[in-house]
C-alpha positions in Angstrom: -0.3 0.0 -0.1 1.2 3.6 -0.7 2.1 5.1 2.5 1.1 8.5 1.0 -2.6 7.3 0.1 -5.2 9.1 2.5 -6.3 5.6 4.1 -2.7 4.5 4.9 -2.4 6.4 8.3 -5.9 5.2 9.5 -5.4 1.5 8.5 -2.0 1.5 10.4 -4.0 3.1 13.6 -6.6 0.8 13.2 -4.6 -2.4 12.5 -7.6 -4.1 11.2 -9.0 -4.7 7.7 -11.8 -6.0 5.9 -10.8 -7.3 2.4 -13.5 -8.2 -0.1 -11.9 -11.3 -2.8 -13.4 -10.6 -6.0 -13.9 -13.0 -8.9 -12.9 -12.7 -12.3 -16.2 -11.0 -13.6 -15.6 -8.6 -11.3 -12.3 -7.0 -12.6 -13.9 -3.6 -13.1 -14.9 -3.3 -9.7 -11.2 -4.2 -8.6 -9.6 -1.7 -11.1 -12.2 1.0 -9.3 -10.3 0.4 -5.9 -6.9 -0.1 -7.8 -6.9 3.7 -8.8 -5.5 5.9 -6.2 -7.9 8.8 -7.0 -11.2 8.8 -5.0 -12.4 8.4 -1.5 -13.7 5.2 0.0 -17.2 6.5 0.0 -16.7 7.0 -4.3 -15.7 3.8 -4.9 -18.3 2.0 -3.2 -20.9 4.3 -5.0 -23.4 2.3 -7.0 -22.1 -1.1 -5.9 -24.4 -3.8 -4.6 -23.5 -4.4 -1.2 -24.5 -5.5 2.6 -23.7 -4.2 5.8 -21.6 -7.0 8.0 -22.3 -7.3 12.0 -19.3 -4.7 12.3 -20.4 -2.2 9.6 -17.8 -2.6 7.0 -19.5 -3.2 3.6 -19.0 -6.5 2.1 -19.6 -6.5 -2.0 -22.4 -8.3 -3.5 -21.1 -11.6 -5.2 -17.5 -11.6 -3.9 -15.9 -14.9 -3.2 -15.2 -14.0 0.2 -14.9 -11.2 2.7 -12.5 -12.2 5.5 -11.9 -9.6 8.4 -8.1 -9.2 9.2 -5.6 -7.9 11.7 -2.1 -6.4 10.3 0.6 -8.0 12.3 3.6 -6.9 10.5 3.7 -3.5 8.1 7.4 -3.3 6.9 7.9 -0.1 4.7 9.7 -0.5 1.5 10.4 2.9 0.1 7.1 4.3 -0.5 5.0 1.4 0.0 4.0 -0.6 3.3 4.1 -4.2 2.5 0.7 -5.7 4.8 1.0 -8.9 6.6 -2.2 -10.6 7.7 
């Protein structure tokens, strides 16, 4: 993850992450999230989602949606490598 990304500081403080694992037919959704432009709210706009018990959005039709905890985050140049 790019250390200069706006969500990086929040992620490092919280240490919790919810991951939506997408299938091949959801490549357009994956690319929407891969682009660094726009905030998270904008990236979820017009997507069918349901709220999990913790309030995190799960994308409808995703293959899996695990909750993860960051255990190690070494920095490599301008990116942090996330180990869940």
